[in-house]
C-alpha positions, 0 to 999 in steps of 0.5 A, spaced: 379 169 073 384 171 078 379 169 085 378 162 082 386 161 082 387 164 089 382 159 092 386 154 086 392 156 091 389 155 097 386 148 096 393 146 093 396 149 100 391 145 103 392 139 101 400 140 101 400 142 109 398 136 112 402 132 108 408 134 113 403 132 119 402 125 116 406 119 120 413 117 117 411 110 115 417 107 118 418 110 124 416 106 130 411 105 133 414 105 141 417 112 139 411 115 141 411 112 148 411 118 153 417 116 158 417 118 165 423 118 171 420 114 175 416 108 170 420 102 172 425 105 177 423 105 185 421 112 188 423 114 195 423 120 199 428 125 198 428 131 203 434 133 197 430 132 191 432 138 188 433 137 182 440 136 180 441 134 188 436 128 188 441 123 185 447 124 188 445 125 196 443 119 198 448 113 200 452 120 202 448 123 206 446 120 213 438 121 214 433 118 217 429 118 210 436 117 205 438 111 208 432 108 205 434 108 199 440 104 201 436 098 206 430 098 209 434 095 215 435 101 216 428 104 219 431 106 226 430 113 230 434 115 237 427 118 238 420 113 238 417 117 232 419 122 227 415 125 222 417 129 216 413 133 210 415 136 206 411 141 199 415 145 193 415 148 187 412 145 179 417 145 176 418 147 168 423 143 163 424 144 155 420 140 150 425 139 144 423 137 137 428 132 136 422 127 131 414 127 130 410 123 133 408 117 129 402 121 127 399 127 128 400 135 127 406 136 131 403 139 136 406 136 143 414 133 139 418 133 145 413 130 151 412 124 145 420 123 145 421 117 147 427 118 154 434 118 152 433 122 145 438 127 144 434 134 144 436 139 138 432 145 140 428 148 145 420 149 142 417 151 148 416 149 156 411 144 160 412 142 167 414 133 168 410 129 171 414 128 179 411 129 186 409 136 189 408 134 196 411 128 201 410 125 207 413 120 212 413 117 218 416 111 223 416 109 229 415 104 235 408 101 235 410 097 243 416 100 245 414 096 251 413 089 248 417 090 242 423 095 243 426 093 238 422 093 231 420 099 227 415 100 222 414 106 217 411 109 211 410 114 206 406 118 201 407 122 195 402 126 191 404 127 183 398 133 180 398 138 176 394 141 171 397 144 165 395 145 156 396 141 152 400 144 147 399 152 145 393 152 141 394 155 134 390 162 133 386 161 140 380 165 138 375 161 141 377 163 148 375 171 146 369 168 142 367 164 147 368 169 152 364 173 148 358 169 147 357 168 155 356 176 154 350 176 149 343 177 153 339 171 155 333 173 149 338 172 144 339 165 140 346 164 140 350 160 136 357 156 138 361 159 131 368 157 135 369 152 140 375 148 143 378 144 149 386 145 152 388 141 157 392 136 160 392 132 168 396 129 171 395 124 178 401 120 181 400 117 188 406 113 191 405 110 198 410 105 201 410 101 208 417 098 212 419 094 218 426 093 222 428 088 226 433 088 231 436 081 231 443 082 235 446 087 238 450 087 231 445 085 225 439 088 224 434 087 218 429 090 214 423 089 209 419 095 204 413 095 200 412 100 195 406 102 189 405 107 184 399 109 181 400 114 176 395 117 170 395 123 165 390 125 160 388 130 156 386 133 150 386 138 144 382 141 139 377 146 137 372 148 131 370 154 127 363 154 123 361 161 122 355 158 117 354 160 111 356 167 108 353 173 104 354 169 097 354 161 098 359 159 102 360 154 108 366 153 112 367 148 116 374 146 120 376 142 126 381 137 129 382 133 136 386 128 139 386 127 146 392 121 150 390 117 156 397 114 160 396 109 166 403 106 170 402 102 175 408 097 179 409 093 185 416 095 189 419 090 194 426 089 197 430 086 203 436 088 206 439 088 213 447 092 215 451 090 221 456 092 225 463 089 223 468 093 228 467 098 232 467 104 227 465 100 220 458 098 219 456 095 212 450 092 209 445 092 203 439 090 200 436 086 194 429 089 190 424 087 185 419 092 182 414 089 177 410 095 172 405 096 167 405 102 163 400 103 157 398 109 153 391 110 148 392 115 143 387 118 138 384 123 133 380 126 128 380 131 124 375 135 118 376 140 114 370 143 109 370 148 104 365 150 099 364 156 095 358 156 090 354 151 087 355 146 081 352 149 076 354 156 078 359 160 074 365 158 079 365 152 084 371 150 090 370 145 093 375 142 098 373 136 103 378 132 107 377 127 114 383 124 118 383 118 123 387 115 127 388 111 134 394 108 137 395 103 144 402 102 146 404 099 151 410 095 156 410 091 161 416 088 165 420 088 171 427 091 174 432 088 179 436 092 182 442 091 188 445 095 194 452 096 198 455 100 203 459 102 207 460 107 213 466 108 217 467 112 222 474 115 221 474 118 227 469 123 232 468 127 226 469 124 220 464 119 217 466 116 210 460 113 207 461 107 200 456 105 196 454 101 190 447 099 186 445 096 180 439 096 176 438 091 171 432 092 167 427 087 162 421 089 158 416 087 154 414 093 149 407 092 145 403 096 140 398 096 135 396 103 130 391 105 125 391 111 120 386 113 116 384 119 112 382 122 105 382 128 101 378 132 095 378 137 092 373 140 086 375 147 082 370 149 077 370 154 072 366 158 067 365 165 063 359 166 060 358 167 052 366 165 052 368 159 051 373 159 057 372 152 061 377 151 067 376 144 071 380 142 077 379 135 080 384 132 086 383 126 090 388 122 096 386 116 101 392 114 106 391 108 111 396 104 115 395 099 119 401 095 124 401 091 129 408 091 133 412 086 139 418 088 142 423 088 147 427 093 152 433 091 156 438 096 160 442 096 166 445 102 171 451 101 175 451 107 181 458 109 185 457 113 191 464 117 196 463 121 201 465 124 207 461 127 213 465 131 217 463 135 223 468 141 222 467 145 228 462 145 234 458 149 228 459 147 222 459 141 218 461 139 212 459 133 206 464 133 200 461 128 195 462 124 188 458 120 184 458 116 178 454 112 175 454 109 168 448 105 164 446 102 157 440 101 154 437 098 148 431 097 145 428 092 139 421 093 136 418 088 130 411 092 127 408 088 122 404 095 117 400 093 111 400 101 109 396 104 102 397 110 099 393 113 093 394 120 089 389 122 082 388 128 079 385 132 073 387 139 070 382 141 064 383 148 061 380 151 055 380 158 052 378 159 045 384 155 041 387 153 046 386 146 049 390 143 055 388 135 059 391 131 063 391 127 068 395 123 074 394 117 078 398 113 083 397 107 088 402 105 094 401 098 097 406 096 102 406 090 106 413 090 110 416 089 117 419 096 120 425 094 124 427 098 130 434 098 133 436 104 139 441 103 144 444 109 149 450 109 153 450 114 159 456 116 164 456 121 169 460 124 174 457 129 179 460 132 185 456 134 191 458 140 196 455 140 202 455 146 208 451 147 214 452 153 219 449 153 226 447 161 227 444 159 233 441 154 237 434 156 233 437 157 226 441 154 221 444 156 214 445 151 209 449 152 202 450 148 197 454 147 190 453 140 185 457 140 177 454 135 173 459 132 167 455 127 162 456 124 156 451 121 153 452 117 145 446 114 141 445 110 136 439 109 132 436 105 127 430 103 123 430 097 117 424 096 113 424 089 111 418 090 104 416 083 103 412 086 096 411 094 093 406 095 089 407 101 085 401 104 081 402 109 076 397 111 070 395 103 070 402 101 069 404 097 076 411 095 078 411 089 083 417 087 088 418 084 093 423 081 098 428 087 100 430 092 105 431 099 106 435 102 112 434 108 116 440 110 120 440 117 124 446 119 125 450 117 132 450 122 137 454 124 142 453 130 147 456 132 153 452 136 157 455 141 163 451 142 169 451 147 176 447 147 183 445 150 188 442 149 195 441 155 200 437 155 205 435 155 213 432 152 218 428 154 223 428 150 230 423 154 235 424 147 239 427 140 240 422 137 236 420 141 231 426 142 225 423 147 219 427 148 212 426 152 206 430 150 201 431 154 195 436 152 188 437 156 183 440 152 176 444 153 171 445 149 164 451 150 159 447 145 154 441 149 154 443 156 156 438 156 161 437 158 169 431 157 173 430 157 181 425 152 185 423 151 192 422 146 197 420 147 204 420 142 209 418 140 216 420 134 221 418 132 227 420 128 233 415 128 239 
């Protein structure tokens, strides 16, 4: 009896634990879309793109590649050609557990979270998708025939391979190694195995041209594209085979996710000298893109001990299947205005404004189907004792949704580039930003859940028998409304100091203050709800249920630094190594990134 009760406890726990991993039926499907920083945003090469500095220096620093962030008409060089290449370290970020995915065990909750969801606490680290190598080349293709024409290309590569998630009970890794060591003459049965991988590849090319129209005005155009793919899978299975007694134990789980994103970006711009010391300019651009995410998973668990006709018999079997498709498609319009004033021969004042307006169409569908059944039986010979327990449950959810996503962002940069002495140069700037983002989705949902169990227990004169069956059928619409307002102020300071004609030191610090306010509400509009319990059915129609997350107000203060050295073996070659330690008060984290860049001026 003790053994039977232990088995029964295991079965009950096995039936209960997956319940915490099931989908939340009123959670919007779009929350499971894995967002990336460059989705529906232009991708530029940034020689100072280390985290913390990347958003602060464009528009402040006069650099051949940073100038392209303002307008393609600034693609001009003193020399006939310019080339650039960089390599950088991969950056690790913290995963956070703000919410659980629509369906499945919370293996990768943070990566599935929608951008803007505020982190609650750390789980583990992962490497975000971002370029690890950049190339650029700017030249005049025919200086004799078209001396006023400049053309160029850039390319960025994002590639990475990492774990999909940390597989619990990594026993299968060791078993695989043990199997590989068995002699070829012995038959090998794979008892356990699995997969755990996530691969990322992204390509970001661009081409641009600039033409001098007159002594004071220059125009330019740029076209760029992005092609990004992320796919991974995780899963394991365990099948030790029959034991010495009649026992079967088999389990497997599998989850895969594939994401594709593409965009096409086009912009035009112009700038001109309106006075001896003042240059003004601007640009307009439009980006059109589409992101698609597929996810599917399945699991199966089967435990059998004994035979139906034996004294003790236990059976537990469960299976699940889920698949989803989420899409985001639309575009973003952006504009830029800038002014540069040469205060004197040593000081340059830069002011720039950038605005971006985004509009997306959201869609998705999902199917969830799982079931569980268990049976426990015990019968003592030559006694009246008998125990019989049966349990079964099933769950089905199908939904189809659409929605819209709108947002706007305004950025203002002001900076002073000061040649302090013949050997020292100082950049002091301020970068302010404010953005508003909103998402509204509607999902038509059909769901059905059922559960039934029965107990029969007799021992001598004692007899106990009870049973229950429940069923919930819903036809509803799930509405999700999300609003995020962000504002930030960043103060970057950079100093360059020439040690000699061949070496230059660079040091910088940036301080960022960010405020975030988030509102999140889900409303379930129930068209019809049918609840059945022990044969009695109740039907309710046309009512709503609201699920509002507490409004979130957060302030984050982060500090970043840059230390580097530039080696100049000749006037045509620069080799620069940058190291960037970074601290965050919000997450209490510290890390160091590095960046190696090479500039050629043949």
